[in-house]
PLY file of the C-alpha trace (Angstrom):
ply
format ascii 1.0
element vertex 184
property float x
property float y
property float z
element edge 183
property int vertex1
property int vertex2
end_header
2.79 24.27 -5.50
2.68 20.40 -5.81
0.73 20.24 -2.55
-1.84 22.50 -4.14
-1.97 20.35 -7.30
-2.51 17.04 -5.24
-4.89 18.71 -3.14
-6.88 19.76 -6.18
-6.41 16.10 -7.84
-7.49 14.54 -4.86
-10.66 16.57 -4.48
-11.63 15.68 -8.26
-10.92 11.66 -7.55
-12.89 12.09 -4.21
-15.85 14.02 -5.97
-16.26 10.98 -8.38
-16.09 8.64 -5.57
-18.67 10.53 -3.58
-20.95 10.69 -6.66
-20.58 6.87 -6.93
-21.57 6.51 -3.20
-24.53 8.44 -3.49
-25.61 6.96 -6.71
-25.50 3.45 -4.94
-27.47 4.83 -2.12
-30.07 5.73 -4.43
-30.33 2.02 -5.20
-29.64 0.19 -1.98
-29.81 2.91 0.69
-27.41 2.81 3.52
-27.76 -0.95 3.74
-23.94 -1.29 4.50
-24.96 -0.15 8.08
-25.59 -3.84 9.21
-21.79 -4.81 8.03
-19.84 -5.30 11.14
-16.07 -3.83 10.67
-14.41 -7.00 9.82
-16.95 -7.45 6.93
-16.39 -4.13 5.86
-12.49 -5.13 5.91
-13.43 -8.19 3.79
-15.14 -6.10 1.29
-12.00 -4.04 0.67
-9.99 -7.18 0.60
-12.38 -8.58 -2.12
-11.68 -5.37 -4.01
-8.00 -5.37 -3.72
-7.71 -9.10 -4.30
-9.55 -8.56 -7.66
-7.01 -5.47 -8.43
-3.96 -7.87 -7.89
-5.48 -10.70 -9.81
-6.23 -8.50 -13.01
-2.54 -6.96 -12.56
-1.05 -10.49 -12.25
-3.39 -12.10 -15.09
-3.46 -9.32 -17.23
-7.18 -9.74 -18.24
-10.45 -9.74 -16.64
-13.41 -12.06 -17.52
-16.04 -9.60 -15.87
-14.94 -6.68 -18.31
-14.77 -4.13 -15.44
-11.24 -2.45 -15.17
-9.25 -1.99 -11.88
-10.31 1.79 -11.53
-13.68 1.17 -10.43
-12.32 -1.19 -7.77
-9.91 1.61 -6.37
-13.18 3.82 -6.34
-14.93 1.13 -4.40
-12.14 1.10 -2.04
-12.38 4.46 -1.26
-15.88 4.35 -0.38
-15.67 1.01 1.58
-12.99 2.60 3.48
-15.20 5.65 4.40
-17.95 3.47 5.47
-15.69 1.45 7.64
-14.41 4.59 9.31
-18.27 5.19 9.92
-18.84 1.67 11.12
-15.69 2.26 13.46
-17.31 5.38 14.81
-21.07 4.22 14.96
-20.77 0.67 15.55
-22.82 -1.75 13.28
-26.52 -1.93 13.23
-29.27 -4.81 12.77
-31.05 -2.45 10.72
-30.71 0.68 8.42
-30.57 3.40 11.35
-29.23 6.47 9.37
-30.94 8.69 6.58
-29.24 9.22 3.27
-28.43 12.48 4.27
-26.72 11.40 7.46
-24.75 9.07 5.49
-23.47 11.80 3.29
-22.62 14.12 5.96
-20.68 11.52 7.78
-18.87 10.50 4.36
-17.77 14.29 4.07
-16.55 14.71 7.51
-14.45 11.33 7.23
-12.94 12.06 3.76
-11.97 15.56 4.99
-10.15 13.87 8.20
-8.55 11.16 5.65
-7.54 14.15 3.40
-6.02 16.19 6.19
-3.99 12.85 7.03
-3.02 12.61 3.57
-1.73 16.41 3.37
0.47 15.60 6.36
1.86 12.27 5.44
2.34 13.54 1.94
4.45 16.37 3.16
6.65 14.33 5.27
6.98 11.70 2.42
7.63 13.81 -0.42
4.86 12.71 -2.71
6.62 9.40 -3.16
3.75 7.67 -4.03
4.10 9.41 -7.34
7.01 7.34 -8.36
5.44 4.04 -7.14
4.11 1.22 -9.61
0.48 0.83 -9.29
1.21 -2.69 -8.40
3.05 -1.54 -5.31
0.26 0.88 -4.36
-2.11 -2.17 -4.61
0.46 -4.28 -2.51
0.40 -1.40 0.08
-3.48 -1.67 0.37
-3.18 -5.44 0.76
-0.59 -5.39 3.21
-3.04 -2.54 5.34
-6.10 -5.10 4.79
-3.81 -7.84 6.31
-2.88 -5.72 9.34
-6.58 -4.69 9.94
-7.51 -8.46 9.98
-4.75 -9.10 12.47
-5.87 -6.21 14.62
-9.46 -7.43 14.13
-8.28 -10.90 15.62
-6.96 -9.28 18.82
-10.48 -7.48 19.36
-9.04 -3.96 17.91
-6.46 -3.84 20.40
-3.04 -2.62 19.37
0.02 -1.94 21.52
2.48 0.11 19.50
0.84 0.42 15.93
-1.79 2.51 14.33
-5.33 1.37 14.76
-7.84 -0.05 12.47
-9.05 3.70 11.48
-5.41 4.89 10.54
-5.15 1.81 8.25
-8.54 2.55 6.73
-7.45 6.03 6.02
-4.21 4.89 4.57
-6.17 2.10 2.26
-8.33 5.05 1.10
-5.27 7.63 0.49
-3.44 4.97 -1.44
-6.55 4.19 -3.45
-6.94 7.97 -4.34
-3.16 7.99 -5.52
-3.74 5.05 -7.76
-6.66 7.00 -9.20
-4.70 10.29 -9.50
-2.06 8.43 -11.35
-4.54 6.75 -13.70
-6.10 10.40 -14.36
-2.51 11.58 -15.43
-2.02 8.81 -17.49
0.99 7.42 -15.46
-0.55 3.87 -14.87
3.06 2.11 -14.88
0 1
1 2
2 3
3 4
4 5
5 6
6 7
7 8
8 9
9 10
10 11
11 12
12 13
13 14
14 15
15 16
16 17
17 18
18 19
19 20
20 21
21 22
22 23
23 24
24 25
25 26
26 27
27 28
28 29
29 30
30 31
31 32
32 33
33 34
34 35
35 36
36 37
37 38
38 39
39 40
40 41
41 42
42 43
43 44
44 45
45 46
46 47
47 48
48 49
49 50
50 51
51 52
52 53
53 54
54 55
55 56
56 57
57 58
58 59
59 60
60 61
61 62
62 63
63 64
64 65
65 66
66 67
67 68
68 69
69 70
70 71
71 72
72 73
73 74
74 75
75 76
76 77
77 78
78 79
79 80
80 81
81 82
82 83
83 84
84 85
85 86
86 87
87 88
88 89
89 90
90 91
91 92
92 93
93 94
94 95
95 96
96 97
97 98
98 99
99 100
100 101
101 102
102 103
103 104
104 105
105 106
106 107
107 108
108 109
109 110
110 111
111 112
112 113
113 114
114 115
115 116
116 117
117 118
118 119
119 120
120 121
121 122
122 123
123 124
124 125
125 126
126 127
127 128
128 129
129 130
130 131
131 132
132 133
133 134
134 135
135 136
136 137
137 138
138 139
139 140
140 141
141 142
142 143
143 144
144 145
145 146
146 147
147 148
148 149
149 150
150 151
151 152
152 153
153 154
154 155
155 156
156 157
157 158
158 159
159 160
160 161
161 162
162 163
163 164
164 165
165 166
166 167
167 168
168 169
169 170
170 171
171 172
172 173
173 174
174 175
175 176
176 177
177 178
178 179
179 180
180 181
181 182
182 183
């Protein structure tokens, strides 16, 4: 029963993230296609660093809350997966509709991974502090940066794509917890 609830909550959070992704493309188009994968990783790094800073300082001078940053991590993670699959481009080489189809496919694959891991781990994320979820995303970013320094090669660890998927799923978990009002 918990799996169904989590699946539905996941879909609601992703629908909001997807809506933002589409609206941003209305403003900028899929201009993110020019980012190399390492630049996409740095975009996620910037977002998680901001979340950590707000959590540690207890305030924001810009005024935006951390929840929009978690949504950005979801969307940058999906864009990162697309970049890994297609490679970066020197110009915008896909349409808005193609970018949305790619988003939908990658989020479906990421959700399938979440369901498998969530079953194995017994929804442990529901008892984690939001600050710990933030730290998990930060650790995944650092892992990806290390892998990128080794030309994307790993010998015994998960690759960049799996780490992006984990970042997305942890960000979704934080947003689910926020929706539930359990933000400790």
